[in-house]
C-alpha positions as CSV (number, residue, x, y, z in Angstrom):
1,X,188.2,-55.8,86.0
2,X,191.4,-57.5,84.8
3,X,192.3,-57.2,81.1
4,X,193.4,-60.6,79.8
5,X,196.0,-60.5,77.0
6,X,197.4,-63.3,75.0
7,X,200.8,-62.5,73.3
8,X,201.7,-64.6,70.3
9,X,205.3,-64.1,69.3
10,X,208.2,-66.5,68.4
11,X,210.5,-64.5,70.7
12,X,210.7,-66.5,74.0
13,X,212.3,-63.7,76.1
14,X,209.2,-61.6,75.7
15,X,207.4,-63.2,78.5
16,X,210.1,-62.4,81.0
17,X,210.4,-58.8,79.8
18,X,206.7,-58.1,79.8
19,X,206.3,-59.6,83.3
20,X,209.1,-57.4,84.5
21,X,208.0,-54.2,82.8
22,X,204.4,-54.6,83.8
23,X,205.1,-56.0,87.2
24,X,203.0,-53.4,89.1
25,X,200.0,-53.7,86.8
26,X,200.1,-57.5,87.0
27,X,200.4,-57.4,90.8
28,X,197.4,-55.0,91.1
29,X,195.2,-57.0,88.8
30,X,195.0,-54.6,85.9
31,X,196.4,-57.2,83.5
32,X,196.7,-61.0,83.2
33,X,199.2,-62.1,80.5
34,X,199.4,-65.4,78.6
35,X,202.1,-66.3,76.1
36,X,202.3,-68.6,73.2
37,X,205.4,-68.9,70.8
38,X,203.5,-70.2,67.9
39,X,200.2,-69.7,66.1
40,X,199.3,-73.4,66.6
41,X,199.8,-73.3,70.3
42,X,197.8,-70.1,70.6
43,X,194.9,-71.4,68.6
44,X,194.9,-74.6,70.5
45,X,194.9,-72.9,73.8
46,X,192.0,-70.6,72.8
47,X,190.1,-73.6,71.4
48,X,190.6,-75.4,74.7
49,X,189.0,-72.6,76.5
50,X,191.5,-69.9,77.3
51,X,189.5,-66.8,77.5
52,X,191.2,-63.5,76.7
53,X,190.1,-60.0,75.9
54,X,192.9,-59.1,73.5
55,X,195.4,-60.9,71.3
56,X,198.7,-59.1,70.6
57,X,200.5,-61.0,67.7
58,X,203.5,-60.8,65.3
59,X,203.3,-61.5,61.7
60,X,206.1,-63.9,61.8
61,X,205.6,-66.8,64.1
62,X,207.7,-69.9,64.8
63,X,205.5,-72.3,62.9
64,X,204.1,-72.2,59.4
65,X,201.1,-70.3,60.6
66,X,201.8,-66.5,60.2
67,X,200.0,-64.0,62.4
68,X,197.4,-63.0,59.8
69,X,196.6,-66.7,59.1
70,X,196.1,-67.1,62.9
71,X,193.7,-64.3,63.1
72,X,191.7,-65.5,60.1
73,X,191.3,-69.0,61.7
74,X,190.2,-67.4,65.0
75,X,187.6,-65.2,63.2
76,X,186.3,-68.4,61.4
77,X,186.0,-70.4,64.7
78,X,182.7,-69.7,66.5
79,X,183.9,-71.4,69.7
80,X,186.6,-68.6,70.1
81,X,185.0,-65.4,71.3
82,X,188.0,-62.9,71.2
83,X,188.0,-60.6,68.3
84,X,190.2,-57.7,69.5
85,X,193.7,-57.7,68.1
86,X,196.9,-55.7,68.1
87,X,199.4,-56.5,65.4
88,X,202.9,-55.8,66.8
89,X,205.8,-56.5,64.5
90,X,209.0,-55.2,63.0
91,X,207.8,-56.3,59.6
92,X,204.7,-54.1,58.8
93,X,204.1,-53.0,55.2
94,X,201.1,-51.8,53.3
95,X,200.2,-55.3,52.1
96,X,200.3,-56.7,55.7
97,X,198.3,-53.7,57.0
98,X,195.6,-54.2,54.3
99,X,195.4,-57.9,55.0
100,X,195.2,-57.2,58.8
101,X,192.5,-54.6,58.4
102,X,190.5,-56.9,56.1
103,X,190.6,-59.4,59.0
104,X,189.5,-57.1,61.7
105,X,192.9,-55.8,63.0
106,X,192.9,-51.9,63.4
107,X,195.7,-51.5,66.0
108,X,199.3,-51.6,65.1
109,X,202.6,-51.3,67.0
110,X,206.1,-51.3,65.4
111,X,208.7,-53.2,67.2
112,X,210.6,-52.2,69.1
113,X,208.1,-50.2,71.0
114,X,207.9,-48.5,74.4
115,X,205.9,-50.3,77.1
116,X,203.9,-47.1,77.6
117,X,202.7,-47.3,73.9
118,X,201.6,-50.9,74.4
119,X,199.8,-50.2,77.6
120,X,197.9,-47.3,75.9
121,X,197.0,-49.4,73.0
122,X,195.7,-52.2,75.1
123,X,193.8,-49.9,77.4
124,X,192.3,-48.0,74.4
125,X,191.2,-51.2,72.7
126,X,189.7,-52.7,75.8
127,X,187.8,-49.4,76.6
128,X,186.3,-49.6,73.1
129,X,185.3,-53.2,73.6
130,X,183.5,-52.2,76.8
131,X,181.6,-49.4,75.1
132,X,180.2,-51.5,72.3
């Protein structure tokens, strides 16, 4: 089973880096990655039918919609079925964590992070999803 992950981050080089770092996992079908550089783009893609298992997002995005606002909007939209999130940011403080938890985010990674940490977090969250 392929784990479908949408990354929402204003940093454009991320796609190239992740595709290189996870090259083997992508090749053998463990993962399928999708990338958006703004909350608006991510939301519109999901609303248009992009189906993913997990969303990895930053708190700071390139448009006016910050990551937490994006997650709130996703949770309020019944047409979007994904509700598994990982907050991955260099800007995590107690207020952001509290707001994230209030909106169903329980997995956090600080930037920069190791690829191994991201892989373990994605795999762990996906395993939990399948147990529920």
